[in-house]
C-alpha positions as CSV (number, residue, x, y, z in Angstrom):
1,M,-10.7,6.9,0.4
2,I,-7.4,5.6,1.7
3,V,-3.9,5.4,0.4
4,V,-2.4,2.0,0.5
5,D,1.2,0.9,0.2
6,S,2.6,-2.0,-1.7
7,N,2.5,-4.4,1.3
8,T,-1.2,-3.8,1.8
9,V,-1.8,-4.3,-2.0
10,V,0.2,-7.5,-2.0
11,Y,-1.8,-8.8,1.0
12,A,-5.1,-7.9,-0.8
13,F,-4.2,-9.9,-3.9
14,T,-2.4,-12.9,-2.5
15,P,-3.3,-15.5,0.2
16,G,-1.7,-15.1,3.5
17,P,-2.0,-14.3,7.2
18,F,-3.4,-10.8,6.6
19,A,-5.9,-11.7,4.0
20,R,-8.9,-11.3,6.3
21,E,-7.7,-8.0,7.7
22,V,-7.3,-6.6,4.2
23,E,-10.7,-8.0,3.2
24,L,-12.3,-6.1,6.1
25,L,-10.4,-3.0,5.1
26,A,-11.8,-3.2,1.6
27,E,-15.3,-3.6,3.0
28,A,-14.9,-0.6,5.3
29,D,-13.3,1.6,2.6
30,P,-13.3,0.2,-0.9
31,F,-11.8,3.2,-2.7
32,W,-8.0,2.7,-2.6
33,V,-5.3,4.9,-4.2
34,T,-1.6,4.5,-4.3
35,V,1.6,5.9,-5.9
36,E,3.0,4.9,-9.3
37,L,5.9,3.3,-7.5
38,C,3.5,0.6,-6.3
39,R,3.3,-1.0,-9.7
40,S,7.1,-1.7,-9.7
41,E,7.1,-2.8,-6.0
42,F,4.2,-5.2,-6.7
43,R,5.9,-6.6,-9.7
44,N,9.0,-7.2,-7.6
45,V,7.1,-9.1,-5.0
46,M,5.4,-11.2,-7.7
47,A,8.8,-11.9,-9.2
48,A,9.9,-13.2,-5.8
49,Y,6.8,-15.4,-5.5
50,L,7.6,-16.8,-9.0
51,R,11.3,-17.4,-8.3
52,K,10.5,-19.2,-5.1
53,S,7.9,-21.3,-6.9
54,L,5.2,-20.0,-4.5
55,L,3.1,-19.1,-7.6
56,T,3.2,-20.1,-11.2
57,L,3.6,-17.7,-14.0
58,E,0.0,-18.0,-14.9
59,Q,-1.0,-17.3,-11.3
60,V,1.3,-14.3,-11.1
61,N,-0.1,-12.9,-14.4
62,W,-3.7,-13.4,-13.2
63,I,-3.0,-11.6,-9.9
64,I,-1.3,-8.7,-11.7
65,A,-4.2,-8.4,-14.1
66,Q,-6.7,-8.3,-11.2
67,K,-4.6,-5.7,-9.4
68,E,-4.2,-3.5,-12.5
69,T,-8.0,-3.7,-13.1
70,H,-8.7,-2.7,-9.5
71,F,-6.2,0.2,-9.6
72,E,-6.8,1.3,-13.2
73,F,-7.4,4.9,-12.3
74,A,-6.0,4.9,-8.8
75,Y,-2.3,5.6,-9.4
76,Y,-0.9,9.1,-8.5
77,E,2.4,10.8,-8.8
78,V,3.9,12.8,-5.9
79,N,6.1,15.9,-5.7
80,S,9.8,15.1,-5.1
81,L,10.3,18.1,-2.9
82,E,7.5,16.9,-0.6
83,V,8.9,13.4,-0.5
84,M,12.4,14.7,0.4
85,S,11.0,16.9,3.2
86,L,9.4,13.7,4.7
87,V,12.7,11.8,4.2
88,A,14.5,14.6,6.1
89,A,11.9,14.4,9.0
90,S,12.2,10.6,9.4
91,R,14.3,7.5,8.9
92,C,12.0,6.2,6.2
93,S,13.2,5.6,2.6
94,S,12.1,7.9,-0.2
95,Y,10.0,5.0,-1.5
96,D,8.1,4.8,1.8
97,C,7.8,8.6,1.9
98,E,6.0,8.6,-1.5
99,Y,3.1,6.9,0.1
100,V,3.1,9.3,3.0
101,A,3.3,12.3,0.7
102,L,0.3,11.1,-1.3
103,A,-1.8,10.5,1.9
104,K,-0.8,14.0,3.1
105,K,-1.6,15.6,-0.3
106,M,-5.0,13.9,-0.4
107,G,-5.8,14.4,3.3
108,V,-6.6,10.7,3.9
109,P,-5.0,7.9,6.0
110,L,-2.2,5.8,4.7
111,I,-2.7,2.1,5.5
112,T,0.5,0.1,5.9
113,Y,2.0,-2.8,7.7
114,D,5.5,-1.1,7.7
115,E,6.5,-0.4,11.3
116,Q,9.0,2.3,10.4
117,I,6.3,4.3,8.6
118,L,3.8,3.7,11.4
119,N,6.3,4.9,14.0
120,S,7.5,7.9,12.0
121,F,4.1,9.2,10.8
122,P,1.5,8.1,13.4
123,E,-0.8,11.0,12.7
124,I,-1.5,9.7,9.1
125,A,-0.2,6.1,9.0
126,Y,-2.4,3.3,10.3
127,N,-2.1,-0.4,10.3
128,P,-5.4,-2.0,9.1
129,V,-6.5,-3.1,12.6
130,R,-6.0,0.4,14.0
131,Y,-7.7,2.0,11.1
132,L,-10.7,-0.4,11.3
133,A,-11.1,0.4,15.0
134,S,-11.0,4.1,14.2
135,V,-13.8,3.9,11.6
136,K,-16.0,1.9,13.9
137,E,-15.8,4.6,16.6
């Protein structure tokens, strides 16, 4: 099991330069969980794709349906006090710290492309390439 942030989820469900990395990540560890916030962040990214005409409404709705099916029972809430402790210990936003809090609570890695999270929490946050290398060892 791994915790994934919204960037990783977006890359898993949309075409792009990280699609192969995220596909390998899913093969290595197919059980992904995330925070409730990820729903809103994902919708916001899909809204941007729609507004920039990168995807049609039908495509956006199909992607959202696929993601919601995949994560049907994989959304978790986190404790606000734990989130704020992580905020105080870093320069990360409270949004980002929600993902870190969930990973710490569950005792599993957080997979992210966010450099600030990676630099602030290297003991628990991995980019997909580093994580994949660690599971092959």
